[in-house]
C-alpha angles and dihedrals in degrees: 000000000000117000124190114193113221134198141176126026117324127204120210093255090056089059092046092049093048095045094044092049092049093045093050094048092043096054096039089052092043096054097038094045093052092050089247097116092116089064091066093055098041099045120110131006124341109270094021092119092053093044091051094059095042087057090058103264125144129233090249094053090048095050094046092049093051094042091052091053091048105039120104116237089254093054099047120112111243128191099227098183142344113201116181104189135091104325100018130188148168118225124204124190120201142117106336102229093045092050091048090051088053090043091059093044095051091043091061092051094045091048090058093056096039089056091043094062092049093049090053089070091051129080130287092278091061089053090055089051091051092053090052091049091048091052090051092050094092088050090053091050092049091046088050090051093048091047088053091046088049087066090071108022086118089073111081092189090072091110122199101021093173092058093044090051090052091049092051091049091049094051089050088052089062091056089044092056092052092046091049090055089049094246096119115046137174105342096180100075095079106088104130 
């Protein structure tokens, strides 16, 4: 299970952004980690991949659509509960190792923004440290994406790794934006 703690007031697009980011990263990691990456590219009619992008879709949307169609019932990502109260949270159930990998990745992003809010109340030196950490955030997201990709580097049929890495960074950016606004908070305090 992956739990994201939430706070403040959420608008519908905030939920959509968080859920779509988690879903994309989950399915990409699930299929790539299991050595089943080729299934996402071979599924459907010939030329489907090409037609999807000429109609304005993104790599993340394509991958999630294909993964949803191919995932076994036991592999599917399920939103187990959304509780928007004090404290609020979103619970996602899925394959344990995949959820744990995402949990660690999101934790690093959320830690940056939790610390950032605290440092704003400190002296000028803390503001300088915040700027340095913010500049390093892209490096953290790329590192997160690479760590997820490392789970399945042994599979040469992965395909366009550069596009996949960019997609994974983009999805982390959605979580980052919600964490920066204080809408997602400490996600690690959920081990039951």
